[in-house]
C-alpha positions in Angstrom: 4.4 10.1 -8.8 5.9 11.4 -12.1 5.7 8.7 -14.8 8.9 10.1 -16.4 11.1 9.8 -13.3 13.5 6.9 -13.8 10.9 4.8 -15.6 13.7 4.1 -18.2 15.1 1.8 -15.6 12.2 -0.7 -15.9 9.5 0.4 -18.4 10.8 -1.9 -21.1 10.6 -4.9 -18.8 7.0 -3.8 -18.0 6.1 -3.7 -21.7 7.7 -7.0 -22.3 5.9 -8.5 -19.4 2.5 -7.2 -20.6 3.0 -8.4 -24.1 4.0 -11.8 -22.9 0.8 -12.0 -20.8 -1.3 -11.0 -23.7 0.3 -13.5 -26.2 1.0 -16.4 -23.8 -1.5 -16.1 -20.9 -0.6 -18.3 -17.9 -3.2 -21.0 -17.2 -3.4 -22.3 -13.7 -5.3 -25.3 -12.7 -6.8 -25.8 -9.2 -6.6 -23.6 -6.2 -4.4 -20.5 -6.3 -2.6 -19.9 -3.0 -1.8 -16.2 -2.2 1.1 -15.6 0.2 0.6 -12.1 1.5 3.2 -10.3 3.6 3.9 -6.7 4.6 7.6 -5.7 5.1 8.1 -2.5 7.1 11.1 -0.2 6.9 10.3 0.4 10.6 12.3 3.5 11.6 11.1 5.0 14.9 13.8 7.7 14.6 12.5 8.9 11.2 12.7 12.7 10.6 15.1 13.0 13.6 12.4 12.2 16.1 13.3 12.7 19.8 13.6 9.7 22.1 10.1 10.1 23.7 8.4 10.3 20.3 10.3 7.2 19.1 8.9 5.3 22.1 5.4 6.6 21.4 5.7 5.3 17.8 6.7 1.8 19.0 4.0 1.8 21.7 1.4 2.7 19.2 2.1 -0.5 17.3 2.3 -2.5 20.6 -1.3 -1.4 21.4 -2.8 -1.0 17.9 -1.6 -4.0 15.9 -3.1 -6.8 18.0 -6.5 -5.0 17.9 -6.3 -5.0 14.1 -4.8 -8.4 13.5 -7.2 -10.2 15.8 -10.1 -9.4 13.5 -8.6 -11.3 10.7 -7.6 -14.9 9.8 -6.3 -16.7 6.7 -7.0 -20.2 5.5 -4.6 -21.6 8.1 -6.3 -19.8 10.9 -3.5 -17.3 11.3 -3.7 -13.6 11.8 -1.8 -11.1 9.6 1.8 -10.9 10.8 4.0 -7.9 10.3 7.7 -8.0 9.5 9.5 -5.1 11.2 12.8 -4.4 9.4 14.5 -2.4 12.1 17.4 -0.1 11.4 20.5 -1.7 12.8 22.5 1.5 12.8 20.1 3.2 15.3 19.6 0.2 17.6 17.7 1.1 20.8 17.3 -1.8 23.3 13.9 -0.5 24.6 12.4 -0.5 21.1 13.3 -4.1 20.5 12.2 -5.1 24.0 8.7 -3.9 23.1 8.7 -5.5 19.7 9.9 -8.8 21.2 6.8 -8.9 23.3 4.6 -8.2 20.3 6.3 -10.9 18.3 6.2 -13.5 21.0 2.5 -13.1 21.0 2.4 -14.2 17.3 2.0 -10.8 15.6 5.2 -10.6 13.6 8.9 -10.9 13.4 11.9 -8.6 13.3 14.6 -8.6 10.5 17.6 -6.5 9.6 17.4 -3.0 7.9 20.6 -1.1 7.4 21.4 2.5 6.2 25.1 2.9 5.6 27.4 5.0 3.5 31.1 4.8 2.4 31.6 1.3 3.7 34.2 -1.3 2.7 33.6 -5.1 2.6 35.1 -5.3 6.0 33.2 -2.5 7.7 30.0 -3.7 6.2 30.6 -7.2 7.6 31.3 -5.7 11.0 27.9 -3.8 11.0 26.0 -6.9 9.9 27.6 -9.0 12.6 26.8 -6.4 15.2 23.2 -6.4 14.0 23.0 -10.1 14.4 24.3 -9.9 17.9 22.0 -7.1 18.9 18.9 -8.6 17.4 19.6 -12.1 18.6 19.8 -10.8 22.2 16.0 -10.2 21.9 15.3 -13.6 20.4 15.0 -12.3 16.9 16.4 -13.8 13.6 16.1 -17.3 12.5 18.4 -20.3 12.4 19.0 -22.8 9.7 17.5 -26.2 10.7 19.9 -28.5 12.5 22.4 -25.6 12.9 23.2 -22.8 15.2 23.9 -20.5 12.2 22.0 -17.3 12.4 20.1 -16.3 9.3 18.3 -13.1 8.5 16.3 -11.2 5.9 17.5 -7.8 4.7 16.2 -4.5 3.4 18.7 -1.9 2.3 18.2 1.7 3.6 17.8 4.2 0.8 17.2 1.3 -1.6 20.9 1.3 -2.7 21.8 -2.4 -2.6 25.1 -3.2 -4.3 26.0 0.4 -4.5 23.2 1.1 -7.0 23.0 4.9 -6.8 24.8 6.6 -9.7 26.6 8.9 -7.1 27.8 6.0 -5.0 26.1 7.3 -1.9 24.4 5.2 0.8 26.4 2.1 0.3 30.0 1.9 -1.1 30.2 -1.9 -1.6 29.6 -3.1 -5.1 29.6 -6.8 -4.1 27.2 -6.3 -1.2 25.1 -9.3 -2.1 28.1 -11.6 -1.5 28.9 -10.0 1.8 25.3 -10.3 2.9 25.3 -14.0 1.9 28.5 -14.6 3.9 27.0 -12.9 6.9 23.9 -15.2 6.8 21.4 -13.3 4.8 19.0 -15.7 3.1 17.0 -13.1 1.0 16.8 -9.4 0.2 13.3 -7.8 0.3 14.3 -4.2 -0.7 12.6 -4.0 -4.1 10.7 -2.5 -5.9 12.2 0.9 -5.3 10.7 2.9 -8.2 10.7 5.8 -8.8 14.2 5.8 -7.3 17.1 5.3 -9.7 18.1 2.3 -7.7 15.1 0.3 -9.2 16.5 -2.7 -11.1 15.6 -3.6 -14.6 14.1 -6.9 -13.5 10.6 -6.6 -12.1 7.9 -8.7 -10.5 10.3 -11.6 -9.9 11.8 -13.9 -7.4 15.4 -14.4 -8.6 19.0 -15.1 -7.7 21.9 -12.7 -8.3 25.6 -12.5 -7.8 27.6 -9.4 -7.2 31.0 -8.2 -8.3 33.5 -6.0 -6.6 34.1 -4.3 -10.0 30.5 -3.5 -10.9 27.6 -2.0 -9.0 23.9 -2.9 -9.3 24.5 -6.4 -10.5 21.0 -7.3 -9.3 19.8 -5.5 -12.4 19.5 -9.0 -13.8 19.4 -12.5 -12.4 18.2 -16.1 -12.7 14.5 -16.8 -11.9 13.8 -19.1 -9.1 12.4 -22.3 -10.6 11.0 -25.7 -9.5 13.8 -28.2 -9.4 16.6 -25.7 -10.3 19.6 -24.8 -8.1 21.5 -21.6 -8.8 25.0 -21.1 -7.6 24.5 -17.4 -6.9 25.0 -15.1 -4.0 21.6 -13.9 -2.9 17.8 -14.5 -3.4 15.9 -11.3 -4.3 12.2 -11.3 -3.4 10.4 -8.5 -5.2 7.0 -6.9 -4.6 4.7 -5.7 -7.4 5.7 -3.0 -9.8 3.3 -2.0 -12.6 1.3 0.9 -14.0 -2.1 1.7 -12.5 -4.1 2.9 -15.5 -7.2 3.5 -13.3 -5.3 5.8 -11.0 -4.2 8.4 -13.5 -2.3 11.5 -12.4 -3.9 14.7 -13.7 -6.3 12.5 -15.6 -3.6 11.6 -18.1 -0.6 9.6 -16.8 -1.0 6.3 -15.1 0.3 6.1 -11.6 3.3 3.9 -10.7 2.1 1.0 -8.5 5.0 -0.1 -6.4 3.2 -1.8 -3.5 3.9 1.0 -1.0 1.3 1.7 1.7 1.4 5.2 3.2 -0.9 7.6 4.9 -1.8 9.2 1.5 -1.6 6.0 -0.6 -4.0 3.6 1.0 -4.2 -0.1 0.1 -7.4 0.2 -2.0 -9.2 -2.8 -3.3 -8.2 -2.0 -6.8 -4.6 -1.9 -5.8 -4.9 -5.3 -4.1 -6.2 -6.7 -7.4 -3.2 -5.2 -9.2 -0.8 -6.8 -6.7 -2.2 -10.2 -7.1 -2.4 -9.8 -10.9 1.4 -9.6 -11.2 1.6 -13.3 -10.4 5.0 -13.2 -8.7 6.0 -16.8 -8.3 8.6 -19.5 -8.5 8.7 -20.6 -12.2 6.8 -23.9 -12.5 4.7 -23.2 -9.5 2.4 -20.5 -10.8 -0.4 -21.4 -8.4 1.6 -20.2 -5.5 1.6 -16.4 -5.8 3.7 -14.1 -3.5 2.4 -10.6 -2.7 5.0 -8.5 -0.8 4.0 -4.9 0.0 6.1 -2.4 1.9 5.7 0.6 4.1 7.5 2.9 6.6 5.1 2.2 9.4 6.5 4.2 12.3 5.6 7.8 11.4 2.2 8.9 12.6 0.4 9.5 9.3 1.4 6.1 7.9 0.7 4.3 11.2 -2.8 5.7 11.2 -3.5 4.0 7.9 -1.7 0.8 8.8 -3.4 0.3 12.1 -6.7 1.8 11.1 -9.6 1.4 8.7 -7.6 1.4 5.4 -5.6 -1.7 6.4 -8.7 -3.3 8.1 -10.6 -2.9 4.9 -7.8 -4.4 2.9 -7.5 -7.5 5.0 -11.3 -8.0 4.8 -11.1 -7.8 1.0 -8.2 -10.3 0.9 -10.2 -12.7 3.0 -13.4 -12.3 1.0 -12.0 -12.4 -2.5 -8.8 -14.3 -2.2 -9.8 -16.9 0.5 -13.0 -18.4 -0.9 -11.6 -22.0 -0.8 -12.7 -22.6 -4.4 -10.5 -20.4 -6.5 -8.1 -18.9 -3.9 -6.6 -19.7 -0.5 -4.9 -16.9 1.5 -1.8 -17.3 3.7 -0.5 -14.4 5.8 3.3 -14.7 6.1 6.3 -13.0 7.5 9.4 -12.4 5.4 11.0 -15.5 6.8 8.0 -17.6 6.1 7.7 -16.3 2.6 11.3 -17.3 2.0 10.7 -20.8 3.4 7.6 -21.3 1.1 9.7 -20.1 -1.9 12.3 -22.7 -1.1 9.6 -25.4 -0.7 8.3 -24.4 -4.1 11.7 -24.7 -5.6 12.1 -28.2 -4.1 8.8 -29.3 -5.8 6.9 -29.7 -2.6 3.1 -30.0 -2.9 0.1 -29.6 -0.7 -0.7 -26.6 1.5 2.1 -24.0 1.3 1.2 -22.8 4.8 2.7 -26.1 6.0 6.2 -24.9 4.9 6.5 -21.8 6.9 9.5 -23.2 8.8 10.9 -25.3 5.9 14.6 -24.3 6.1 14.9 -21.4 8.5 13.0 -21.5 11.8 
């Protein structure tokens, strides 16, 4: 990746973060709990794939993921669980029938992904309501405890949450965060998006944001999630790691952008895993609960080969050996929904094993 490309969107936040760590290093007492989750922009139709190839892509995961996941366990005895953010605009019943079987066996969950363009508040709400209806038909999406209210996690197609592209494409709704919240979205998992121009200024954070009909990209800033603090904002943003990889230099000179993306050519190396954990993404005041959210586009063949094969197998083994020793670290494999619930438990000041809060608010 080109270091220059759109780094102006976030590089000063990175410099500030690194200086703060150098001057005021965070000291954590006791066991550090690592919540690890992979969120997948799972698009079987990517690159205009014909229907038969789309089914092959879904079937590959049906067969391959259990073989991989069954080799691994976290400190709670749970296998890695994948979160499939499926594109609502290209809903195919047969795809979700297969994924429903996989998820019922404990290997993951399905949430809402949406690519859209030129929408209004009303047309966006219609699309979100249709997605909820389509997905719920297969038993997907959570519900708030003691309520029938459907709740969902969200990833924005083309990264353009809150109309954040300068040309206004691939969204159209400045106050999208508010519409998402009204529709039942409990958290957005879109970012980081670097090197895209949609990357917000705020990095390596779990924070709340409000949107405005008059201004795009209001999630450029927000209020950090904190223990004992309630924010009257529209939406929770759960970010993954974004930093510079000085050991992975491009052309031997420029550091690579580390954005937590796993692909067929950008494998989850052990050194990358350490960088992800090092970012220390957490709820303020609960620094010993660290959230590591990586992302991928797992349907295409080249990416699937890495995600279902030796690279991911090696990554899980490394997580379990280094970050699940029971002395310094404890590892917890989580879905996007479970990650949200544990974040809310941290905000509420809950203690003990974070794995016990996987169904804290939304189940």
